[in-house]
C-alpha positions in Angstrom: 0.0 0.0 0.0 1.4 3.4 -0.9 1.1 6.5 1.3 0.7 10.1 0.4 4.0 11.2 1.8 6.0 14.1 0.2 8.9 12.9 -1.9 12.4 14.5 -2.0 12.7 14.0 -5.7 10.0 16.6 -6.2 11.9 19.0 -4.0 9.0 19.2 -1.5 9.4 19.6 2.2 6.6 18.8 4.8 5.0 21.8 6.4 3.5 22.1 9.9 0.2 21.4 8.3 1.2 17.9 7.2 -1.2 16.0 9.4 -4.1 18.2 8.3 -3.2 17.9 4.6 -3.0 14.1 4.9 -6.5 14.1 6.2 -5.7 13.2 9.8 -6.9 16.4 11.4 -9.9 18.8 10.8 -10.0 22.2 9.4 -13.2 23.9 10.6 -12.8 26.6 7.9 -13.0 24.2 5.0 -14.5 20.9 6.1 -17.9 19.9 7.1 -16.5 17.8 10.0 -19.0 15.0 9.5 -17.8 11.8 11.2 -18.1 8.5 9.4 -20.7 6.3 11.2 -19.8 2.7 12.2 -16.4 1.2 12.7 -13.7 2.6 10.5 -10.8 0.2 9.8 -7.5 1.2 11.4 -5.0 2.8 8.9 -2.4 0.3 10.2 -4.5 -2.7 9.2 -2.2 -4.7 6.9 -5.2 -6.3 5.2 -6.8 -3.1 3.9 -5.8 -3.6 0.3 -7.1 -7.2 0.3 -10.3 -6.2 2.1 -11.0 -3.5 -0.5 -10.3 -5.9 -3.4 -12.5 -8.6 -1.9 -15.4 -6.3 -1.3 -15.1 -4.8 -4.8 -15.0 -8.3 -6.3 -18.1 -9.3 -4.3 -20.0 -6.2 -5.6 -18.9 -6.9 -9.2 -20.8 -4.8 -11.8 -23.0 -3.4 -9.2 -20.3 -0.9 -8.2 -18.4 1.7 -10.3 -15.6 3.5 -8.5 -14.5 6.9 -9.7 -11.1 8.4 -8.7 -10.3 12.0 -9.1 -6.8 12.9 -10.2 -6.0 14.5 -6.8 -6.7 11.3 -4.9 -4.1 9.3 -3.1 -2.4 6.4 -4.9 -3.8 4.0 -2.3 -7.3 5.0 -3.4 -6.7 5.4 -7.1 -5.6 1.8 -7.4 -9.2 0.7 -6.9 -10.7 3.3 -9.3 -12.4 1.9 -12.5 -11.8 5.3 -14.1 -9.8 8.4 -13.2 -10.2 12.0 -14.4 -11.4 15.4 -13.5 -14.7 16.1 -11.8 -16.9 16.5 -14.9 -15.4 13.7 -16.8 -16.0 11.4 -13.9 -19.6 12.5 -13.6 -20.2 11.8 -17.3 -18.5 8.4 -16.9 -20.9 7.6 -14.1 -23.9 8.6 -16.3 -22.6 6.2 -19.0 -22.8 3.3 -16.6 -26.5 3.0 -15.9 -26.2 -0.7 -15.0 -24.1 0.2 -11.9 -26.3 0.4 -8.8 -23.6 2.1 -6.7 -21.4 5.0 -7.9 -18.6 5.4 -5.3 -17.1 8.8 -6.0 -13.6 9.2 -4.6 -13.5 13.0 -4.8 -15.3 15.7 -2.9 -18.9 16.6 -2.2 -19.8 18.9 -5.2 -18.4 16.2 -7.5 -20.7 13.6 -6.0 -23.6 16.0 -6.4 -22.9 16.4 -10.1 -22.8 12.6 -10.5 -26.2 12.3 -8.8 -27.6 15.0 -11.1 -26.4 13.2 -14.2 -27.1 9.6 -13.2 -30.5 7.8 -13.1 -32.8 7.8 -10.1 -32.1 4.1 -9.6 -28.4 4.7 -9.1 -26.9 5.6 -5.7 -24.0 7.9 -5.5 -21.8 7.4 -2.4 -19.1 9.6 -1.0 -16.7 7.6 1.2 -16.2 10.4 3.7 -18.9 13.2 4.0 -16.2 15.5 5.4 -14.6 15.6 1.9 -15.8 19.0 0.9 -14.3 21.7 -1.2 -13.3 25.0 0.4 -13.8 26.8 -2.9 -17.3 25.5 -3.4 -18.1 26.4 0.2 -17.1 30.0 -0.4 -20.4 30.6 -2.3 -23.6 29.7 -0.5 -27.1 29.9 -2.0 -28.1 32.6 0.4 -25.0 34.7 -0.4 -25.6 34.4 -4.2 -29.3 35.3 -3.9 -28.3 38.4 -1.9 -25.7 39.2 -4.7 -28.5 39.0 -7.3 -30.6 41.4 -5.2 -27.6 43.8 -5.2 -27.3 43.5 -9.0 -31.0 44.1 -9.3 -30.9 47.2 -7.2 -28.0 48.5 -9.3 -30.2 48.0 -12.4 -27.9 45.5 -14.1 -29.4 42.1 -13.3 -31.3 41.9 -16.6 -28.0 42.2 -18.5 -25.9 39.9 -16.3 -25.4 36.2 -17.2 -24.1 33.9 -14.5 -21.3 31.5 -15.3 -20.5 29.0 -12.6 -17.4 26.9 -12.4 -18.0 23.1 -12.1 -16.4 23.4 -8.7 -19.6 24.7 -7.1 -22.4 23.2 -5.1 -25.6 21.9 -6.7 -27.4 25.0 -5.2 -25.1 27.3 -7.1 -25.5 25.3 -10.3 -29.3 25.5 -9.9 -29.1 29.3 -9.4 -27.1 29.5 -12.6 -29.7 27.5 -14.5 -32.6 29.5 -13.1 -31.0 32.8 -14.3 -30.1 31.7 -17.8 -26.5 30.9 -17.2 -24.2 28.0 -17.9 -21.6 25.9 -16.1 -17.9 25.8 -17.2 -14.9 23.7 -16.6 -11.3 24.9 -16.6 -11.0 23.5 -20.1 -14.0 25.3 -21.7 -14.2 28.5 -19.6 -13.3 30.6 -22.7 -16.2 29.1 -24.7 -18.6 29.5 -21.8 -17.7 33.2 -21.4 -18.0 33.8 -25.2 -21.4 32.3 -25.1 -22.4 34.3 -22.0 -21.4 37.6 -23.7 -23.5 36.7 -26.7 -26.5 36.5 -24.3 -25.8 39.6 -22.2 -23.4 42.4 -21.5 -21.9 41.3 -18.2 -21.0 38.1 -16.5 -21.2 37.1 -12.8 -18.5 34.4 -12.5 -18.8 32.0 -9.6 -17.1 30.9 -7.3 -13.4 31.1 -8.5 -12.1 34.6 -9.0 -8.8 33.4 -10.5 -10.2 31.2 -13.3 -12.7 34.0 -14.2 -10.0 36.7 -14.2 -7.4 34.6 -16.1 -9.9 33.5 -18.7 -11.2 37.1 -19.3 -7.8 38.7 -19.5 -5.6 36.0 -20.9 -8.1 34.4 -23.3 -10.6 37.1 -24.2 -8.3 40.1 -24.2 -10.0 42.1 -21.5 -8.1 44.3 -19.0 -7.9 43.9 -15.3 -10.0 47.1 -15.0 -12.8 45.2 -16.7 -13.0 43.0 -13.7 -14.4 43.8 -10.2 -14.3 41.5 -7.2 -17.6 40.9 -5.3 -17.0 40.1 -1.6 -20.1 38.4 -0.1 -19.0 39.4 3.4 -19.2 43.2 2.7 -22.3 45.3 2.1 -23.1 45.4 -1.6 -20.2 43.1 -2.2 -17.8 46.0 -1.3 -18.6 47.6 -4.6 -20.3 50.9 -5.7 -23.2 51.0 -8.1 -20.9 52.6 -10.6 -18.4 49.8 -10.3 -21.1 47.2 -10.8 -22.5 49.0 -13.8 -19.1 49.5 -15.5 -17.6 46.0 -15.0 -17.7 43.4 -17.7 -16.7 40.6 -15.3 -18.1 40.5 -11.7 -15.9 38.0 -10.0 -17.0 36.2 -6.9 -14.4 36.3 -4.1 -13.6 32.6 -4.0 -10.5 30.6 -4.7 -8.9 27.2 -4.5 -6.9 26.7 -1.3 -4.4 24.6 -3.2 -3.8 26.6 -6.3 -4.0 29.9 -4.4 -0.8 28.9 -2.5 1.5 29.3 -5.6 3.1 32.7 -5.9 5.3 34.7 -8.3 8.2 34.0 -5.9 7.6 30.3 -6.5 8.0 30.8 -10.2 11.1 33.0 -9.9 12.7 30.6 -7.4 12.2 27.5 -9.6 13.6 29.3 -12.7 16.8 30.2 -10.7 17.2 26.7 -9.4 16.5 24.8 -12.6 17.8 26.5 -15.8 15.7 25.8 -18.8 12.6 24.7 -16.8 9.2 25.2 -18.2 6.5 26.3 -15.8 3.1 24.8 -16.3 0.2 25.8 -14.0 -3.5 25.4 -13.5 -5.7 28.4 -14.4 -7.0 28.5 -10.8 -3.7 30.0 -9.9 -3.4 33.7 -9.2 -3.1 36.0 -12.3 0.5 37.0 -11.6 1.4 33.3 -11.5 -0.4 32.5 -14.7 1.1 35.5 -16.4 4.6 34.3 -15.5 4.1 30.7 -16.5 5.1 29.2 -19.8 1.9 27.2 -20.2 -1.5 27.2 -18.5 -4.1 24.5 -18.6 -6.6 22.2 -16.9 -5.6 19.0 -15.1 -6.2 17.0 -18.3 -4.1 19.5 -20.3 -1.2 19.2 -17.8 -1.3 15.4 -18.1 -1.3 15.5 -21.9 1.4 18.1 -22.1 3.7 16.0 -20.0 2.9 12.9 -22.0 3.9 14.8 -25.2 7.0 16.5 -23.8 10.4 15.4 -25.1 12.7 13.2 -23.0 15.1 15.3 -21.0 12.8 18.3 -20.7 12.4 20.0 -17.3 9.0 21.0 -15.8 7.7 22.7 -12.7 4.1 22.0 -12.2 1.6 24.2 -10.3 -1.2 22.0 -9.3 -2.1 19.4 -6.6 0.8 17.4 -5.3 -0.7 13.9 -5.7 -1.2 14.5 -9.4 2.3 15.9 -9.8 3.9 12.9 -8.0 1.9 10.5 -10.2 2.9 12.1 -13.5 6.5 12.4 -12.3 6.5 8.6 -11.6 5.0 8.0 -15.1 7.7 10.0 -16.8 11.2 9.1 -15.4 12.8 10.4 -18.5 11.8 13.9 -17.7 12.6 16.2 -14.8 9.3 17.1 -13.2 9.2 19.1 -10.0 6.5 20.6 -7.8 6.3 24.4 -8.2 6.0 25.1 -4.5 8.6 23.9 -1.9 6.0 22.9 0.8 3.4 20.2 0.9 0.3 21.2 -1.1 -2.2 18.4 -1.0 -5.9 19.1 -1.3 -6.7 18.5 2.4 -10.4 17.7 1.9 -9.8 15.4 -1.1 -7.3 13.6 1.0 -9.8 12.8 3.7 -10.9 9.9 1.5 -8.3 7.3 2.3 -8.1 3.5 2.2 -9.9 2.9 5.5 -12.9 5.0 4.3 -12.9 3.2 1.0 -12.8 -0.2 2.6 -15.6 0.8 5.0 -17.7 2.0 2.1 -17.2 -1.1 -0.1 -17.7 -3.5 2.7 -20.9 -1.7 3.8 -22.3 -1.8 0.2 -21.3 -5.5 -0.1 -23.3 -6.2 3.0 -26.3 -4.5 1.6 -26.0 -1.2 3.6 -26.0 2.0 1.6 -23.9 4.6 3.3 -23.1 8.2 2.8 -25.5 8.5 -0.1 -25.5 11.9 -1.9 -28.9 13.0 -3.1 -29.8 16.3 -4.8 -33.5 17.3 -4.4 -35.6 17.2 -7.6 -36.1 21.0 -7.8 -32.4 21.8 -7.4 -31.5 18.9 -9.8 -33.9 20.3 -12.5 -32.2 23.7 -12.7 -28.7 22.5 -12.1 -29.1 20.0 -15.0 -30.4 22.8 -17.2 -27.2 24.8 -16.6 -25.1 21.7 -17.3 -27.0 21.0 -20.5 -26.3 24.5 -21.7 -22.6 23.8 -21.1 -22.8 20.5 -23.1 -24.5 22.4 -25.9 -21.6 24.9 -26.2 -20.0 24.9 -29.7 
């Protein structure tokens, strides 16, 4: 069994937050703190791998295990498919014969899978505490209040909401109700182009960095075309004139992993490794994206490294589990982590082998645990927003 420990060959050192980032402690600011009912196997149990394999074999075609790219190796080894959040949700929808969809990811991903799968299928999240700090930065109440602010400013009728896939079902439903669409980090440019064909302004939820980077880098806007809406301040901290003059109204949200990378990280790695190419995710800050050689989604990063010539040098700005995995897959290339401290997705890492074993053994015994269900009304409008995305040219 492999463990998610930092590796020296990626030039990464453990930080004081190591236990938290490995899912052994709780972060009240970013996690739901829901305990797993029942008896969770001990992480030290030497039979965990065999127990997971036996339970999965007993379930057979009744179970379909999805593994997000940011998951630990110990979990990924039992995934039937791996990928980013939307790809996995679509893969689940393509397997209607599977009674159980075990989503080794985070809460909003399991919600998306429930929206896209049939009513007969049960989507299960091995640990309910596996949330997403970015998704939790935009609540339904906050976004409804924002729309009231836009209405009072006289701009709501010309604003089209575009919500990142990394959002709750409630936010996706809000987007669907108000004529908007969902986007991924791969198709954000197309989604924004579509939105500006529908209206004059965009409310981008909940990741400010993806919205800003796409608008400025891909659509040629200026930073002045973007304003930042802070849900914790009256009127979002913006004047009526700012709301009326902006093309992009960015929600004040971010990814706790990608937000850690800095311009200093880029400059440092260029000094340490001559000739290195810096490849980062578009959820990174604008100054990091501007300084990078290449920018792209998780799938883009994987494909770029697959196609890179032997002997090339790369510094990757995304979640550490993925960087470790692609570095192992390409021993002929020098692949390092952009930051020098541990940068796991703490909530994603809450799903470990004990939680997966507990889940599979419970399902094999006929007990459905940790089922994720989106109510019909929310599902209706969230699916509408997703369908608009699927219809993008």
